LUMZABA-837215 format. One line per field, with one value per residue (C-alpha): residue number from 1; residue in one letter; x, y, z. Coordinates in pm, 1 decimal, m for minus. Example, Ala and Ser with C-alpha at 12.3 -4.5 7.8 and 13.67 -1.06 7.14 Angstrom:
<recs>
num	[1,2] $
residu	[A,S] $
u	[1230.0,1367.0] $
v	[m450.0,m106.0] $
w	[780.0,714.0] $
</recs>
This chain:
<recs>
num	[1,2,3,4,5,6,7,8,9,10,11,12,13,14,15,16,17,18,19,20,21,22,23,24,25,26,27,28,29,30,31,32,33,34,35,36,37,38,39,40,41,42,43,44,45,46,47,48,49,50,51,52,53,54,55,56,57,58,59,60,61,62,63,64,65,66,67,68,69,70,71,72,73,74,75,76,77,78,79,80,81,82,83,84,85,86,87,88,89,90,91,92,93,94,95,96,97,98,99,100,101,102,103,104,105,106,107,108,109,110,111,112,113,114,115,116,117,118,119,120,121,122,123,124,125,126,127,128,129,130,131,132,133,134,135,136,137,138,139,140,141,142,143,144,145,146,147,148,149,150,151,152,153,154,155,156,157,158,159,160,161,162,163,164,165,166,167,168,169,170,171,172,173,174,175,176,177,178,179,180,181,182,183,184,185,186,187,188,189,190,191,192,193,194,195,196,197,198,199,200,201,202,203,204,205,206,207,208,209,210,211,212,213,214,215,216,217,218,219,220,221,222,223,224,225,226,227,228,229,230,231,232,233,234,235,236,237,238,239,240,241,242,243,244,245,246,247,248,249,250,251,252,253,254,255,256,257,258,259,260,261,262,263,264,265,266,267,268,269,270,271,272,273,274,275,276,277,278,279,280,281,282,283,284,285,286,287,288,289,290,291,292,293,294,295,296,297,298,299,300,301,302,303,304,305,306,307,308,309,310,311,312,313,314,315,316,317,318,319,320,321,322,323,324,325,326,327,328,329,330,331,332,333,334,335,336,337,338,339,340,341,342,343,344,345,346,347,348,349,350,351,352,353,354,355,356,357,358,359,360,361,362,363,364,365,366,367,368,369,370,371,372,373,374,375,376,377,378,379,380,381,382,383,384,385,386,387,388,389,390,391,392,393,394,395,396,397,398,399,400,401,402,403,404,405,406,407,408,409,410,411,412,413,414,415,416,417,418,419,420,421,422,423,424,425,426,427,428,429,430,431,432,433,434,435,436,437,438,439,440,441,442,443,444,445,446,447,448,449,450,451,452,453,454,455,456,457,458,459,460,461,462,463,464,465,466,467,468,469,470,471,472,473,474,475,476,477,478,479,480,481,482,483,484,485,486,487,488,489,490,491,492,493,494,495,496,497,498,499,500,501,502,503,504,505,506,507,508,509,510,511,512,513,514,515,516,517,518,519,520,521,522,523,524,525,526,527,528,529,530,531,532,533,534,535,536,537,538,539,540,541,542,543,544,545,546,547,548,549,550,551,552,553,554,555,556,557,558,559,560,561,562,563,564,565,566,567,568,569,570,571,572,573,574,575,576,577,578,579,580,581,582,583,584,585,586,587,588,589,590,591,592,593,594,595,596,597,598,599,600,601,602,603,604,605,606,607,608,609,610] $
residu	[M,F,A,F,S,I,S,L,D,F,N,E,A,I,V,F,P,M,R,F,F,L,C,N,I,I,I,S,G,I,L,G,L,F,L,I,T,R,R,L,L,Q,N,S,L,S,G,R,T,Q,Y,H,L,W,F,L,L,L,G,L,L,A,V,P,F,L,P,L,R,L,I,G,L,P,Q,F,F,S,S,L,F,R,L,I,I,S,A,N,V,N,V,K,T,V,M,E,Q,A,A,N,T,N,L,T,E,T,V,N,R,F,H,D,F,T,I,S,V,N,S,N,T,P,P,M,I,A,Y,L,F,A,I,L,W,F,C,G,M,L,V,M,I,L,F,T,L,R,S,S,L,H,L,G,I,L,K,K,S,A,L,P,L,Q,N,A,E,I,R,R,L,Y,Q,H,C,L,L,E,T,N,I,H,R,N,I,P,I,Y,S,T,A,F,L,K,S,P,V,M,A,G,L,I,K,P,C,I,F,L,P,I,H,L,I,S,D,Y,K,E,T,E,M,R,Y,M,L,L,H,E,L,Q,H,Y,K,H,R,D,A,L,V,G,Y,L,M,N,L,I,G,I,V,Y,W,F,N,P,L,V,W,Y,A,L,T,E,M,R,N,D,R,E,I,A,C,D,T,S,V,L,K,M,L,E,K,E,D,Y,V,N,Y,G,N,T,L,L,N,L,A,Q,K,V,T,L,F,P,F,P,F,T,A,G,L,S,G,N,M,R,Q,M,K,R,R,I,I,N,I,A,S,Y,E,K,P,T,F,Q,K,R,L,K,G,M,A,A,F,A,L,T,A,A,L,L,L,A,F,A,P,F,I,S,I,Y,A,K,D,A,N,Y,Y,H,W,N,T,S,S,K,N,I,S,Y,A,D,L,S,S,W,F,G,N,Y,N,G,S,F,V,L,Y,D,S,V,N,N,S,W,H,I,H,N,P,E,R,A,T,L,R,V,A,P,D,S,T,Y,K,I,Y,N,A,L,F,G,L,E,E,G,V,I,A,P,D,N,S,L,L,A,W,N,G,E,Q,Y,P,F,K,A,W,N,A,D,Q,T,L,P,S,A,M,S,A,S,V,N,W,Y,F,Q,E,I,D,T,Q,L,G,M,D,S,V,Y,R,H,I,Q,E,I,N,Y,G,N,K,D,L,H,G,D,F,P,A,Y,W,L,E,S,S,L,K,I,S,P,I,E,Q,V,E,L,L,T,K,L,H,D,N,R,F,G,F,A,P,E,N,I,Q,A,V,K,D,A,I,R,L,S,S,S,N,G,R,T,L,Y,G,K,T,G,T,G,R,V,D,D,K,N,V,S,G,W,F,V,G,Y,I,E,T,T,D,N,T,Y,F,F,A,T,N,I,G,D,D,K,N,A,T,G,N,N,A,V,K,I,T,L,S,I,L,E,D,M,N,V,W,K] $
u	[9111.1,9210.1,9016.8,9167.8,9022.2,9212.8,9063.4,9339.9,9262.4,9452.7,9264.9,9326.9,9694.6,9715.2,9529.6,9723.3,10043.6,9841.5,9669.6,10007.4,10164.6,9876.7,9901.8,10263.3,10142.6,9994.8,10299.3,10533.1,10329.1,10339.1,10713.1,10767.2,10563.5,10757.2,11093.9,10981.6,10853.3,11178.2,11380.8,11169.6,11203.2,11568.7,11687.2,11438.5,11540.2,11849.4,12039.1,11891.9,11535.6,11577.7,11678.8,11381.2,11148.1,11238.2,11089.6,10752.3,10805.1,10905.3,10580.6,10385.1,10548.0,10433.5,10069.3,9971.8,10055.1,9872.8,9524.9,9364.1,9120.1,9045.1,8713.4,8564.0,8587.7,8224.5,8281.8,8601.5,8437.1,8137.7,8370.9,8550.9,8219.6,8112.7,8443.8,8400.4,8037.8,8102.6,8313.9,8029.6,7707.1,7560.6,7516.5,7197.2,7187.6,6982.4,6737.1,6688.0,6607.4,6366.5,6192.8,6118.4,5935.4,5638.7,5832.2,5798.0,5490.6,5639.9,5973.3,5806.8,5662.6,6010.0,6141.8,6515.3,6617.7,6969.6,7220.0,7588.0,7858.2,8226.5,8495.4,8610.4,8958.5,9165.1,9224.0,9542.3,9692.9,9675.9,9887.7,10139.1,10172.4,10211.3,10480.9,10668.2,10659.3,10763.8,11044.3,11178.4,11175.3,11347.6,11631.2,11667.3,11673.5,11949.3,12157.5,12103.3,12202.8,12517.1,12614.3,12540.6,12764.2,13047.8,12997.6,13017.5,13347.0,13474.6,13384.4,13569.0,13881.4,13888.4,14109.6,14048.1,14213.1,14561.1,14671.6,14673.9,14651.6,14344.8,14185.1,14232.2,14090.3,13797.1,13713.1,13720.9,13482.4,13242.5,13233.4,13184.7,12880.9,12746.1,12744.9,12791.1,12778.5,13103.2,13107.8,13395.2,13629.4,13822.4,14087.1,14054.4,14246.3,13931.0,13781.4,13892.0,13659.1,13526.5,13204.8,12953.2,12785.8,12548.7,12206.3,12212.1,12591.0,12718.0,13086.5,13315.4,13562.9,13864.9,14074.5,14438.4,14563.4,14387.7,14544.6,14888.9,14842.2,14702.7,14624.7,14448.3,14215.5,14101.4,14056.7,13848.0,13616.5,13574.8,13503.0,13250.2,13077.3,13048.1,12923.2,12651.0,12528.9,12496.5,12338.2,12061.2,11990.5,12090.4,12151.0,11779.1,11684.8,11919.3,11723.6,11396.7,11541.9,11662.9,11324.1,11155.0,11407.8,11321.3,10944.9,10958.4,11231.3,11047.5,10998.5,11298.9,11161.7,11162.6,11522.9,11617.3,11442.8,11632.1,11962.2,11877.9,11783.1,12123.2,12288.0,12082.6,12173.4,12540.7,12463.2,12258.4,12554.7,12783.8,12542.9,12537.1,12916.3,12935.8,12705.1,12970.4,13257.9,13371.2,13320.3,13689.5,13682.1,13428.4,13694.3,13910.3,13614.0,13545.2,13912.1,13895.3,13617.8,13817.5,14126.5,13918.4,13736.9,13994.3,13996.0,13638.6,13443.0,13078.8,13083.6,12836.8,12706.3,12332.7,12320.7,12604.4,12658.3,12984.9,13184.6,13145.9,12994.6,13073.1,13209.5,12863.8,12760.5,13086.5,13025.4,12684.6,12835.1,13115.6,12862.1,12653.7,12958.5,13068.1,12724.1,12655.8,12545.9,12418.6,12039.0,11872.4,11540.6,11365.2,11516.9,11424.1,11067.2,11056.9,11192.0,10929.8,10654.2,10793.3,10821.4,10461.2,10341.6,10512.8,10379.2,10024.2,10066.4,10182.0,9912.0,9648.3,9769.1,9776.2,9420.3,9493.5,9781.2,9638.0,9554.5,9273.2,9138.2,9164.3,9018.9,8673.3,8562.7,8469.6,8221.0,8368.7,8065.8,8062.2,7930.4,8000.2,7639.0,7467.8,7273.3,7414.8,7388.0,7590.3,7434.9,7574.4,7333.8,7579.0,7347.8,7105.9,7375.2,7514.5,7821.3,7757.6,7984.7,7712.0,7585.7,7250.2,7158.7,6832.4,6735.9,6447.0,6325.0,6110.8,6386.0,6660.4,6859.8,7074.3,7110.9,7405.2,7543.7,7904.1,7993.2,8305.2,8104.6,7822.7,8061.9,8201.9,8096.4,7994.0,7801.9,7432.7,7311.4,6933.5,6877.1,7002.9,6685.8,6502.9,6703.3,6741.3,6360.4,6352.7,6600.1,6393.0,6077.4,6246.7,6378.0,6052.4,6183.3,5890.5,5595.8,5395.4,5087.8,5278.0,5585.2,5553.8,5871.2,5855.0,6049.6,6300.4,6248.3,6580.8,6540.5,6635.3,6675.3,6366.3,6018.5,5898.4,6160.3,6046.7,5755.5,5672.7,5721.9,5583.1,5766.6,5573.2,5622.0,5988.4,6057.2,5871.2,6057.7,6380.0,6399.8,6748.4,6683.3,6403.6,6629.9,6924.4,6698.2,6615.1,6987.9,7050.3,6783.2,6909.6,7274.3,7578.5,7605.3,7248.5,7288.2,7614.1,7453.7,7175.5,7420.7,7613.9,7291.8,7175.5,7534.2,7498.7,7780.4,8116.5,7952.1,8174.5,8024.4,8345.8,8216.5,8046.4,7750.5,7465.0,7577.4,7789.8,7572.8,7602.6,7912.2,8104.4,8232.6,7935.2,7942.3,7750.0,7753.3,7454.7,7468.4,7452.1,7159.0,6967.5,7060.2,6938.0,6611.5,6537.2,6591.6,6375.9,6095.5,6095.7,6175.7,6479.1,6602.2,6356.0,6217.4,5857.7,5631.2,5441.6,5768.7,5870.3,5529.5,5553.7,5883.6,5737.7,5440.0,5675.2,5871.3,5567.1,5580.0,5316.6,5112.0,5058.7,4914.5,4903.9,5259.6,5362.2,5685.0,5871.7,6191.9,6412.1,6642.1,6966.5,7195.6,7552.5,7635.7,7993.8,8124.8,7801.7,7850.2,7623.7,7873.1,7653.0,7296.0,7101.1,6768.6,6700.3,6380.5,6164.2,5859.6,5584.3,5378.9,5106.3,5356.7,5704.5,5912.2,6202.7,6467.3,6689.1,6963.7,7112.6,7405.7,7558.8,7868.7,7970.1,8172.3,7868.9,7539.3,7474.4,7140.6,6883.6,6627.0,6858.4,6913.2,6531.9,6506.4,6775.8,6629.0,6269.6,6382.4,6576.1,6294.6,6039.4,6267.5,6293.2,5911.3,5948.9,5773.5,5517.3] $
v	[11775.3,12036.4,12329.3,12603.3,12707.7,12928.8,13013.7,13016.7,13247.2,13264.4,12975.8,12751.3,12846.2,12730.1,12402.0,12326.9,12193.1,11940.7,11812.9,11812.9,11592.9,11344.7,11360.3,11243.8,10901.7,10858.3,11021.6,10776.1,10482.7,10619.4,10682.3,10321.2,10202.0,10437.1,10306.5,9946.4,10033.3,10213.5,9909.1,9676.5,9897.0,9997.9,9744.0,9883.4,10248.6,10439.3,10632.0,10959.5,10822.7,10683.3,11031.0,11188.1,10962.6,11166.7,11477.8,11303.3,11248.5,11611.9,11711.9,11473.8,11616.9,11962.7,11851.8,11919.0,12285.9,12332.0,12488.0,12238.6,11953.1,11684.2,11734.1,11573.3,11692.9,11814.6,12039.8,12175.6,12268.4,12409.7,12633.0,12736.1,12810.5,13030.7,13215.6,13289.3,13393.5,13619.0,13846.3,13892.6,13878.2,14178.5,14021.2,14129.5,14183.8,13966.8,14245.2,14319.8,13955.5,13947.6,14257.9,14080.7,13802.6,13802.1,13680.5,13959.3,13818.7,13470.6,13593.7,13807.2,13493.4,13382.6,13471.9,13428.6,13529.1,13457.3,13571.1,13643.9,13407.2,13476.7,13351.0,12998.0,12951.3,12639.4,12386.2,12414.4,12103.4,12281.6,12565.4,12311.7,12142.1,12479.9,12595.2,12264.1,12268.4,12632.5,12595.1,12290.2,12475.6,12772.1,12549.4,12394.3,12738.5,12847.7,12540.1,12613.7,12978.7,12873.8,12639.9,12914.5,13147.9,12892.5,12865.1,13243.5,13240.1,12968.9,13180.4,13483.2,13280.8,13105.5,13234.3,13225.1,12917.5,13004.2,12670.7,12730.9,12359.8,12302.8,12621.8,12500.2,12160.7,12332.0,12529.0,12205.2,12043.1,12335.1,12269.2,11894.2,11953.2,12220.8,12486.6,12838.3,13023.8,13141.3,12957.4,13077.4,12817.5,12869.8,12694.6,12645.6,12481.7,12417.0,12132.9,11779.0,11722.6,11938.5,12133.2,12312.9,12595.4,12881.7,12911.8,13256.6,13286.4,12927.4,12848.3,12547.5,12504.0,12277.2,12158.8,12265.3,11907.6,11795.6,12083.3,11992.7,11623.9,11718.5,11428.1,11532.3,11230.8,11235.2,11613.2,11590.2,11336.2,11552.7,11868.2,11688.6,11559.6,11906.9,12056.7,11791.0,11925.2,12267.2,12137.2,11956.5,12246.3,12044.8,12362.9,12450.6,12096.5,12132.9,12436.2,12243.8,11944.9,12166.2,12335.3,11995.2,11898.1,12210.6,12160.5,11785.2,11808.5,11565.7,11282.9,11042.9,10866.7,11195.2,11255.7,10906.1,10970.0,11299.0,11119.9,10857.5,11132.1,11296.8,10960.4,10912.0,11264.0,11167.1,10840.9,11038.6,11267.2,10964.1,10822.0,11149.5,11155.5,10790.2,10866.5,11113.1,10864.6,10570.4,10226.0,10178.6,10494.9,10353.5,10172.9,10484.7,10690.0,10430.3,10431.8,10808.2,10766.0,10493.9,10715.0,10992.6,10763.5,10826.9,11201.8,11308.9,11476.7,11520.8,11898.0,12073.2,12318.2,12297.3,12448.1,12267.8,11954.8,11772.9,11458.5,11347.1,11082.1,10817.8,10471.8,10314.0,10573.1,10524.0,10149.7,10205.7,10440.8,10201.3,9918.8,10145.7,10234.1,9870.2,9760.3,10062.5,10010.2,10280.9,10238.9,10078.0,10202.4,9907.2,9987.1,10354.9,10256.4,10019.6,10293.5,10540.9,10287.6,10220.9,10595.5,10651.2,10366.9,10516.8,10864.5,10727.6,10549.7,10865.6,11078.0,10835.2,10894.5,11274.7,11334.3,11122.1,11341.0,11678.3,11867.7,12035.4,11722.3,11519.3,11801.8,11719.9,12065.9,11902.3,11626.6,11355.3,11290.0,10983.4,11112.1,10798.5,10676.9,11015.1,11194.0,11543.0,11863.1,12172.2,12512.8,12862.7,13052.5,13319.9,13599.7,13509.5,13522.7,13868.6,13927.2,13627.7,13324.9,13063.8,12732.1,12582.1,12213.1,12067.3,11700.7,11585.8,11263.9,11135.4,11173.2,11091.3,11391.0,11656.7,12021.6,12201.1,12551.5,12590.8,12225.7,12330.1,12511.5,12255.7,12008.5,12263.6,12193.1,12495.7,12532.8,12436.8,12705.8,12693.2,12438.9,12180.8,12237.3,12003.0,11709.1,11847.5,11837.7,11485.7,11360.6,11520.6,11353.4,11014.3,11030.7,11161.9,11503.4,11642.5,11466.8,11538.7,11622.8,11781.7,11977.8,12266.0,12380.5,12656.7,12979.7,13026.4,13402.7,13502.9,13806.7,13755.1,14021.9,13891.1,13930.4,13603.9,13413.4,13549.0,13310.1,12943.9,12755.2,12456.2,12285.4,12474.3,12814.2,12748.1,12633.8,12930.2,13188.7,12983.7,12995.5,12888.3,12827.6,12577.0,12348.9,12393.6,12283.7,11968.5,11902.0,11962.3,11709.7,11460.3,11487.3,11483.9,11104.2,11068.4,11351.4,11204.6,10862.2,11012.3,11225.8,10910.7,10723.3,10966.8,11046.6,11421.6,11616.9,11588.6,11452.1,11676.8,11784.1,11914.6,12271.5,12422.9,12200.8,12270.2,12542.0,12311.9,12387.2,12766.8,12849.1,12593.5,12238.5,12073.4,12132.0,12011.0,12073.0,12168.1,11829.0,11650.6,11872.1,11751.7,11388.2,11407.7,11576.2,11290.8,11040.3,11248.1,11271.6,10894.8,10811.4,10607.5,10677.7,10423.7,10670.8,10670.7,10789.9,11027.4,11197.0,11237.0,11387.7,11626.9,11764.6,11793.6,11986.4,12220.0,12314.8,12347.1,12702.9,12760.2,12613.9,12760.5,12622.8,12266.7,12283.7,12275.2,12431.4,12293.2,12450.3,12602.0,12900.3,12951.5,13248.2,13230.4,13544.1,13577.4,13884.0,14067.0,13995.0,13772.2,13540.9,13251.2,13212.3,12887.2,12784.6,12411.9,12219.7,12051.7,12113.4,11855.9,11863.3,11627.6,11408.5,11491.4,11607.3,11848.6,11880.4,12188.2,12355.1,12700.0,12841.8,13186.3,13334.4,13694.9,13914.8,14074.7,14034.9,13662.3,13581.2,13306.4,13551.8,13647.0,13277.6,13241.4,13517.8,13357.8,13008.8,13098.2,13309.4,13013.2,12765.7,12992.0,13035.2,12652.5,12620.1,12420.1,12682.1,12942.1] $
w	[7325.0,7578.0,7715.6,7925.6,8258.2,8502.6,8839.6,9097.3,9390.8,9719.4,9879.5,9579.4,9583.1,9944.5,9882.8,9561.6,9732.0,9934.7,9620.1,9444.3,9712.8,9682.0,9302.9,9331.8,9442.4,9094.9,8933.8,9106.6,8976.9,8622.3,8654.6,8755.1,8456.7,8228.6,8350.3,8291.8,7942.0,7862.3,7970.3,7755.2,7447.4,7479.3,7220.7,6969.2,7016.5,6916.6,7182.2,7059.8,7059.9,7413.4,7523.3,7346.4,7545.4,7851.0,7690.3,7704.4,8074.2,8130.5,7961.5,8182.7,8496.1,8384.2,8352.7,8719.0,8665.9,8336.4,8359.9,8123.8,8132.4,7880.9,7704.7,7399.0,7041.2,7032.6,7333.8,7182.0,6853.0,7036.4,7239.3,6921.3,6751.5,7041.1,7027.1,6655.8,6689.6,6987.8,6765.8,6515.2,6717.1,6891.2,7233.7,7406.7,7778.6,8007.2,8080.6,7707.8,7641.7,7930.4,7798.8,7470.6,7654.4,7880.9,8184.8,8439.5,8605.5,8633.2,8766.4,9031.5,9188.5,9299.1,9642.3,9610.2,9961.6,10075.0,10335.5,10295.3,10416.9,10471.1,10235.9,10313.0,10454.4,10378.7,10660.5,10866.6,10705.2,10368.5,10509.3,10646.5,10307.4,10135.2,10379.5,10350.1,9969.8,9935.1,10191.2,10009.6,9679.3,9840.5,9965.1,9618.8,9457.0,9696.8,9606.2,9238.1,9281.5,9467.2,9183.8,8931.4,9129.0,9112.2,8738.6,8711.1,8898.9,8663.6,8360.6,8501.4,8574.4,8235.0,7951.2,7576.5,7423.5,7296.4,7146.8,6770.8,6677.0,6890.6,6759.5,6399.9,6496.7,6666.8,6351.2,6154.0,6407.7,6369.6,5995.0,6050.9,6272.3,6036.1,6309.7,6175.7,6505.7,6660.0,6995.9,7217.4,7364.4,7688.7,7894.5,8269.8,8552.3,8759.6,8553.4,8470.7,8174.2,7889.4,7952.3,7731.1,7924.8,7854.7,7694.6,7534.5,7511.1,7489.0,7528.1,7576.5,7862.7,7812.5,8111.6,8092.4,8148.7,7826.6,7637.1,7774.6,7680.6,7340.7,7110.5,6794.8,6759.9,7122.2,7122.2,6804.3,6965.4,7275.0,7075.0,6853.6,7165.6,7320.0,6993.6,6979.1,7312.9,7155.3,6837.4,7029.4,7267.3,7573.2,7773.4,7747.7,7847.0,8143.9,8263.4,8236.5,8423.0,8704.9,8726.0,8755.1,9022.5,9222.9,9200.7,9268.6,9532.9,9762.8,9509.6,9494.6,9185.3,8994.7,9099.9,8983.7,8650.7,8604.8,8674.2,8412.9,8170.1,8212.9,8147.8,7833.0,7723.3,7717.2,7536.5,7281.4,7219.2,7184.7,6927.4,6733.9,6725.7,6616.1,6322.7,6200.6,6233.9,6028.6,6179.4,6248.0,6464.1,6709.9,6913.2,6931.6,7051.8,7323.0,7423.8,7462.6,7719.0,7896.9,7910.2,8062.6,8306.0,8582.1,8523.9,8462.9,8736.3,8827.3,8801.5,9034.3,8775.8,8704.3,8356.3,8181.0,7974.3,7933.5,7878.2,8239.8,8460.8,8717.7,8639.5,8615.7,8356.7,8167.6,8155.4,7995.0,7739.9,7649.3,7602.0,7380.5,7168.5,7141.4,7019.8,6799.8,6440.8,6213.1,6217.9,5918.9,5782.2,5946.9,6287.4,6254.1,6170.9,6464.9,6689.9,6572.3,6647.6,6996.8,7060.2,6945.3,7169.7,7474.6,7389.9,7365.2,7698.4,7876.4,7711.6,7836.8,8193.0,8161.9,8297.2,8603.9,8720.0,8626.6,8943.3,8752.0,8585.4,8905.9,9108.1,9244.4,9127.2,8796.3,8729.7,8508.9,8294.8,8071.2,7737.3,7533.6,7526.0,7542.5,7268.4,7317.3,7117.8,7201.1,7142.7,7167.6,7393.4,7502.0,7381.5,7662.6,7930.2,7857.9,8073.8,8298.0,8285.6,8282.3,8157.1,8064.5,8057.6,7924.8,7918.3,7696.7,7862.1,7572.3,7312.6,7565.6,7441.6,7606.7,7501.6,7661.3,7653.8,7774.8,7844.7,8032.9,8298.5,8284.0,8449.7,8696.5,9052.8,9256.6,9580.5,9535.2,9773.7,9813.0,9534.4,9786.3,9991.6,9752.9,9885.6,10236.0,10262.4,10119.8,10382.4,10657.7,10528.1,10500.8,10858.3,11006.2,11111.8,10912.6,10745.6,10430.2,10639.2,10929.9,10821.8,11068.0,11244.0,11504.1,11461.2,11744.2,11761.6,11603.4,11381.9,11018.7,10748.3,10561.2,10711.3,10562.0,10764.2,11101.2,11150.6,11191.6,10866.5,10680.0,10396.6,10122.3,10289.3,10371.6,10016.1,9866.5,10079.0,10077.6,10457.3,10555.4,10923.5,10845.3,10643.1,10877.9,11162.2,10964.5,10926.6,11297.3,11393.9,11137.1,11243.2,11018.8,10998.9,10873.4,10622.0,10494.6,10451.5,10238.5,10040.6,9956.1,9879.0,9612.5,9499.2,9543.6,9376.2,9550.0,9870.5,10085.1,10420.6,10575.3,10577.8,10881.0,10965.8,10894.7,10650.6,10432.2,10124.3,10152.9,9941.7,10144.8,10094.0,9920.0,9543.7,9239.8,8863.8,8643.4,8469.2,8805.5,8906.7,8601.4,8659.0,9019.3,8916.1,8675.7,8956.6,9190.8,8934.6,8870.6,9236.9,9144.9,9498.6,9633.0,9888.6,10010.3,9722.1,9951.8,10049.8,9687.4,9610.9,9907.8,9769.8,9419.4,9555.3,9747.6,9435.4,9204.9,9072.3,8803.1,8517.1,8173.2,7846.1,7973.3,8110.3,8475.2,8598.9,8899.7,9024.7,9290.5,9282.7,9468.3,9521.3,9647.4,9842.0,9968.1,10150.9,10054.5,9683.1,9474.2,9306.3,9191.9,9070.3,9021.1,8873.8,8849.5,8787.1,8527.9,8309.7,8269.2,7950.7,7833.1,7650.5,7782.7,8078.7,8034.2,8307.0,8325.2,8526.0,8482.8,8674.0,8636.1,8793.2,8842.8,9075.5,9239.2,9051.8,8996.0,9159.6,9134.1,8997.4,8712.4,8645.6,8624.8,8365.0,8149.9,8184.2,8101.8,7806.8,7665.3,7735.1,7565.8,7266.8,7246.8,7273.0,7591.6,7807.5,7711.8] $
</recs>
């Protein structure tokens, strides 16, 4: 199923063209596969059905611009359930929920210090891709406008059709095609073949030389053909095709596909006309095309459809007419099956070419073998856009609120210090029994930071400089190797080193936070046990009623606004271990401490923490 998620700020708008260009590598591969499939199935499909296949492709080419991702049915119904409930439930605020629990003392133990960072700016190459893409589209738009201007001039110069015989024939053709709208018909000296033009006010243009050489049978065929364009809304499709051509101006395979689609559009109209004719008329219809072959022109108007084409296209159309047979029920059934098969194939590729689905900002979590339940916990989150993930290790079960956001990767902020410390311990920058790092004398806005630090004190006060010093001594190559080793989030260290985890390039989702905590707890990283234990001791927060709480907060502060709040950790009981991650987002008031209040309220309500 599909879920909508729109979050396109200026930076994303700049980076989008670069991702779009890269996405076209996949699109070109799918286009090639589509063209091969179409060729293999062409004998099983009618002309009209072959043309309709292109609509599937147009839809696929629109996917990169649609703000949707593929999610499972359970997530969809959970989202729907939350939407219904939100209209009927009196949502409590976070502070009201906290007041109903005995959490104040626990929350006050957290020191969620953070400093503000500036908004990230896209790399220069992203600006170059954006400028190139937009300039190309601008050129294409200018060409389209010029062609539209020429069409406007043609309309002004055309005269209403005066030939009484043709007008009577035209009225008869309208009745034959069951069209009740009065579609004006004009004569013009500036065309060599008939044209249907206009979306809101459609009209037909007939060349004067065809009117002068009037032959009733041939004129009837031509008029029926143009009216089929109107009947099947080909003018609207023309607009869509030209829009795709503008957006994909740089992709030659897309242009080739659009050319083939226009060819199939004419063949589809031929097929529709043939269905109206008797069998003995097929040859005459084909002869009409042959007689026009020397006269027709490739008119340069973007929003028209007509009886035109080059000699190669004409050859295809003549072959189609010569081999045409009115479809039997069996052939129609076979065509429907082939169409459905192609549609399923293209739908399967949709997630791979979606800029949003392919975007590394989402974690592609395999839920096929997971025991997952989705709960609506929106009353605990108030106005925050947040998610909560809980993993019950004994029952091997997951409990998730807002699965869409639970897979959204955001900056880890100070929660990353858990693994930063582990890397430092593994490489000997600090040791479990000697983790002291000297303060360099720089004055920080928090008193607790302005002193020498050990791992427990630095973790407790969330001292940024301590962990950045570990990174500096490790070096980027060593950090990157460890990031890859534990598979941390998007593994992107391209932000300013060593501040890549502070609302910068490194990002992780709540589900990934929980998965990593389970590996940390069981030491599935294969690190030294004493180093794992040192990190566990540093994030140990409190014990109550035979339960021990471990965790780390994180606050993302950008341009002096708290935009993201984290609380991740686990709770050990006598017979189970529960792993959790909460993330909240807001314009200015999303902090780690608020994430703590929400998390502990939910955990107490679930009888996980007391």
